[in-house]
C-alpha positions as CSV (number, residue, x, y, z in Angstrom):
1,X,0.0,0.0,0.0
2,X,2.8,2.4,0.9
3,X,4.6,1.7,-2.5
4,X,1.3,2.5,-4.3
5,X,0.9,5.6,-2.3
6,X,4.4,6.9,-3.2
7,X,3.9,6.1,-6.8
8,X,0.6,8.0,-6.8
9,X,2.2,11.0,-5.1
10,X,4.9,11.1,-7.8
11,X,2.3,11.0,-10.5
12,X,0.4,13.8,-8.9
13,X,3.5,16.1,-8.8
14,X,4.2,15.3,-12.4
15,X,0.6,16.2,-13.2
16,X,0.7,19.4,-11.2
17,X,4.0,20.5,-12.7
18,X,2.4,20.0,-16.1
19,X,-0.6,22.1,-15.1
20,X,1.7,24.9,-13.9
21,X,3.5,25.0,-17.2
22,X,0.2,24.9,-19.1
23,X,-1.2,27.9,-17.1
24,X,2.0,29.9,-17.7
25,X,2.0,29.0,-21.4
26,X,-1.6,29.5,-22.4
27,X,-3.2,31.8,-19.8
28,X,-0.5,34.5,-19.5
29,X,-2.4,36.9,-21.7
30,X,-5.5,36.5,-19.5
31,X,-3.7,37.0,-16.3
32,X,-1.7,39.9,-17.6
33,X,-4.9,41.7,-18.6
34,X,-6.2,41.6,-15.0
35,X,-3.1,41.9,-12.8
36,X,-0.2,42.8,-15.0
37,X,2.7,40.9,-16.3
38,X,4.7,40.9,-13.1
39,X,2.2,38.6,-11.4
40,X,2.0,35.9,-14.0
41,X,4.2,33.5,-12.1
42,X,2.6,34.1,-8.7
43,X,-1.0,33.6,-10.0
44,X,-0.1,30.5,-11.8
45,X,1.7,29.1,-8.7
46,X,-1.4,30.0,-6.6
47,X,-3.8,28.2,-8.9
48,X,-1.6,25.2,-9.1
49,X,-1.2,25.1,-5.3
50,X,-4.9,25.0,-4.8
51,X,-5.2,22.2,-7.3
52,X,-2.4,20.3,-5.6
53,X,-3.9,20.7,-2.1
54,X,-7.3,19.4,-3.4
55,X,-5.7,16.3,-4.9
56,X,-3.5,15.5,-1.9
57,X,-6.5,15.9,0.4
58,X,-8.5,13.3,-1.6
59,X,-5.5,10.9,-1.8
60,X,-4.8,11.2,2.0
61,X,-8.4,10.5,2.9
62,X,-8.5,7.5,0.5
63,X,-5.3,6.1,2.0
64,X,-6.6,6.7,5.5
65,X,-9.8,4.8,4.8
66,X,-8.0,1.8,3.2
67,X,-5.6,1.7,6.2
68,X,-8.4,1.9,8.6
69,X,-10.2,-1.0,6.9
70,X,-7.1,-3.2,7.0
71,X,-6.2,-2.2,10.5
72,X,-9.8,-2.9,11.7
73,X,-9.6,-6.4,10.3
74,X,-6.3,-6.9,12.0
75,X,-7.5,-5.7,15.4
76,X,-10.7,-7.8,15.1
77,X,-8.6,-10.9,14.3
78,X,-6.4,-10.4,17.3
79,X,-9.3,-9.9,19.7
80,X,-11.2,-12.8,18.2
81,X,-8.3,-15.2,19.0
82,X,-9.2,-15.8,22.6
83,X,-12.9,-16.7,22.2
84,X,-12.1,-18.8,19.1
85,X,-9.5,-20.7,21.1
86,X,-12.1,-21.3,23.8
87,X,-14.5,-22.7,21.2
88,X,-11.9,-25.0,19.9
89,X,-11.0,-26.4,23.3
90,X,-14.7,-26.8,24.1
91,X,-15.4,-28.7,20.9
92,X,-12.4,-30.9,21.5
93,X,-13.8,-31.7,24.9
94,X,-17.2,-32.5,23.6
95,X,-15.7,-35.0,21.1
96,X,-13.4,-36.7,23.6
97,X,-15.3,-36.8,26.9
98,X,-18.1,-39.0,28.2
99,X,-18.5,-36.9,31.4
100,X,-21.8,-35.1,31.5
101,X,-20.3,-32.4,33.7
102,X,-17.5,-31.7,31.2
103,X,-20.0,-31.6,28.4
104,X,-22.1,-29.0,30.2
105,X,-19.0,-26.9,30.9
106,X,-17.9,-27.2,27.3
107,X,-21.3,-26.1,26.0
108,X,-21.4,-23.2,28.4
109,X,-17.9,-22.2,27.2
110,X,-19.0,-22.2,23.6
111,X,-22.1,-20.1,24.4
112,X,-19.9,-17.6,26.4
113,X,-17.3,-17.4,23.6
114,X,-20.0,-16.8,21.0
115,X,-21.4,-14.0,23.1
116,X,-17.9,-12.5,23.4
117,X,-17.4,-12.6,19.6
118,X,-20.7,-10.7,19.1
119,X,-19.8,-8.2,21.8
120,X,-16.3,-7.6,20.3
121,X,-17.8,-6.9,16.9
122,X,-20.2,-4.3,18.3
123,X,-17.6,-2.7,20.6
124,X,-14.8,-2.4,18.1
125,X,-17.1,-1.0,15.4
126,X,-18.5,1.5,17.9
127,X,-15.1,2.5,19.3
128,X,-13.6,3.4,15.9
129,X,-16.5,5.8,15.2
130,X,-17.7,7.0,18.6
131,X,-20.0,9.6,17.1
132,X,-22.1,6.9,15.4
133,X,-22.7,4.5,18.3
134,X,-24.6,4.9,21.5
135,X,-22.8,4.2,24.8
136,X,-24.8,2.5,27.6
137,X,-23.8,4.2,30.9
138,X,-24.7,2.8,34.2
139,X,-23.2,2.6,37.7
140,X,-20.9,-0.4,38.1
141,X,-18.1,-1.8,40.2
142,X,-14.8,-1.2,38.4
143,X,-12.8,-3.6,40.5
144,X,-15.2,-6.4,39.6
145,X,-14.8,-5.6,35.9
146,X,-11.0,-5.7,36.3
147,X,-11.0,-9.1,38.1
148,X,-13.3,-10.6,35.5
149,X,-11.0,-9.4,32.6
150,X,-7.8,-10.6,34.3
151,X,-9.2,-14.0,35.0
152,X,-9.5,-14.7,31.3
153,X,-5.7,-14.4,30.9
154,X,-4.7,-17.0,33.5
155,X,-3.5,-19.4,30.8
156,X,-1.3,-16.8,28.9
157,X,0.2,-15.6,32.2
158,X,1.2,-19.2,33.1
159,X,2.4,-19.9,29.5
160,X,4.9,-17.0,29.7
161,X,5.8,-17.6,33.3
162,X,4.9,-14.0,34.1
163,X,4.8,-13.0,37.8
164,X,1.5,-11.2,38.2
165,X,1.1,-8.9,41.2
166,X,-2.5,-7.7,41.7
167,X,-3.6,-5.2,44.4
168,X,-7.2,-4.1,44.1
169,X,-9.1,-2.0,46.5
170,X,-12.5,-3.5,47.0
171,X,-14.0,-0.5,48.8
172,X,-14.1,1.6,45.7
173,X,-17.4,3.5,45.0
174,X,-19.4,2.7,41.9
175,X,-18.5,4.4,38.6
176,X,-20.8,5.4,35.8
177,X,-19.5,3.7,32.7
178,X,-20.2,1.5,29.7
179,X,-19.2,-1.9,31.0
180,X,-18.4,-3.6,27.7
181,X,-16.2,-0.8,26.4
182,X,-14.3,-0.4,29.7
183,X,-13.7,-4.1,29.5
184,X,-12.2,-3.6,26.1
185,X,-9.9,-0.8,27.4
186,X,-8.6,-3.1,30.2
187,X,-8.1,-5.9,27.7
188,X,-6.1,-3.7,25.4
189,X,-3.8,-2.5,28.1
190,X,-3.4,-5.9,29.8
191,X,-2.8,-7.7,26.5
192,X,-0.1,-5.3,25.5
193,X,1.6,-5.8,28.9
194,X,1.6,-9.6,28.4
195,X,2.6,-9.4,24.7
196,X,5.6,-7.0,25.2
197,X,6.8,-8.5,28.5
198,X,9.4,-11.3,28.0
199,X,9.0,-14.8,29.5
200,X,9.6,-14.7,33.2
201,X,8.9,-11.0,33.4
202,X,6.7,-9.0,35.8
203,X,3.3,-7.3,35.6
204,X,1.7,-5.3,38.4
205,X,-2.0,-4.3,38.4
206,X,-3.3,-1.7,40.8
207,X,-6.8,-0.3,41.4
208,X,-7.3,2.3,44.2
209,X,-9.0,5.6,45.1
210,X,-7.5,9.0,44.4
211,X,-9.0,12.5,44.3
212,X,-12.7,11.5,43.9
213,X,-11.7,9.1,41.1
214,X,-10.5,5.6,40.6
215,X,-7.0,5.0,39.3
216,X,-6.2,1.8,37.4
217,X,-2.7,1.0,36.4
218,X,-0.8,-1.8,34.7
219,X,3.0,-1.8,35.0
220,X,5.2,-4.2,33.1
221,X,8.8,-5.1,32.7
222,X,8.6,-5.2,28.9
223,X,10.3,-3.4,26.1
224,X,9.4,0.1,27.4
225,X,8.7,3.2,25.4
226,X,11.2,5.8,24.2
227,X,10.8,9.5,25.0
228,X,10.3,10.1,21.3
229,X,7.5,7.6,21.0
230,X,5.7,8.3,24.3
231,X,3.7,11.3,23.1
232,X,2.4,9.5,20.1
233,X,1.5,6.0,21.3
234,X,-2.2,6.8,21.6
235,X,-2.4,8.1,18.0
236,X,-4.1,6.0,15.3
237,X,-1.8,3.7,13.4
238,X,1.3,4.8,15.4
239,X,3.8,2.1,16.3
240,X,7.3,2.4,17.6
241,X,10.1,0.6,15.7
242,X,10.6,-1.8,18.6
243,X,6.9,-2.7,18.7
244,X,6.9,-3.4,15.0
245,X,9.9,-5.8,15.5
246,X,8.0,-7.5,18.3
247,X,4.7,-7.8,16.4
248,X,4.8,-7.3,12.7
249,X,1.0,-7.7,12.3
250,X,-0.1,-5.0,14.6
251,X,-1.4,-1.7,13.2
252,X,-1.3,0.6,16.2
253,X,-5.1,0.9,16.8
254,X,-5.5,-0.6,20.2
255,X,-4.4,2.3,22.4
256,X,-6.1,4.7,20.0
257,X,-9.4,2.9,20.6
258,X,-8.8,2.8,24.4
259,X,-8.2,6.6,24.4
260,X,-11.4,7.3,22.5
261,X,-13.4,5.2,24.9
262,X,-11.9,6.8,28.0
263,X,-12.5,10.3,26.5
264,X,-16.2,9.4,26.1
265,X,-16.2,8.6,29.8
266,X,-14.6,12.0,30.6
267,X,-11.6,10.2,32.0
268,X,-7.9,10.3,31.4
269,X,-5.5,7.7,30.0
270,X,-1.7,8.1,29.8
271,X,1.5,6.1,29.9
272,X,4.9,6.5,31.6
273,X,8.2,4.9,30.8
274,X,11.8,5.5,31.7
275,X,12.9,4.4,28.2
276,X,13.6,1.4,26.0
277,X,14.1,-1.9,27.9
278,X,12.8,-0.4,31.1
279,X,9.1,-1.3,31.0
280,X,6.1,0.9,30.9
281,X,3.1,1.8,33.1
282,X,-0.3,2.6,31.7
283,X,-2.9,4.6,33.7
284,X,-6.7,5.1,33.5
285,X,-8.5,7.6,35.7
286,X,-12.3,7.6,35.9
287,X,-14.4,9.7,38.2
288,X,-16.9,8.3,40.7
289,X,-20.6,8.2,40.0
290,X,-22.4,11.1,41.5
């Protein structure tokens, strides 16, 4: 796609240069009649510039749409992996077991995973265009949501031998939020921590009260974020060079989606890191329900 984009830009500049020469060659008498001969070059340059800006604007928007479509498919694919894996495990269990209890558990797992797939489709679509989709806000327990999300990653934590330190304050007041979308934010942050933390690393999760709000944080011992990349990591499609080396399929939309969701909750989301190789801490701050 980038190669096609560069080729298109080169073609545009050739076209615009040709237009510039055409205006100077054939419209000089017309321009001279209105503004004088000394302004021929400037007028031709002005007209050509307007034409160039119009073309570049259309090309940029077209490329953005194509990238968004591709990135959306990539994000959906990544998020679908967990429920699809659960369905596979459940179907294998149904084929190989004679235990009624295991059959019931497997069937329940399939139903749950199917609901999760539907939920992810709705949430991701709504998160990318927050102006088109309705949020369902209600008072809920944030710490219960966090514990529910973290429980789904038990297998991956054990698989990478990550030491997980969880400290959650259970006396936290309720928060007005969209439960499903806040789940997605927690998933995005926690999945990134697992993905970019090496085997045998550390992840610390905290939930506590602060200044009439709840502060959620995930600290990892992963690849870290450079000072150059830190201000940009919540931008759409932005990925650091190190992140690209770690995961070539990612498109840099997860944190962008998380930021949009938190902004709709009138909250704040940010990250801190001492640099490459020194891990990172991601924070989410949401205000208590009134």
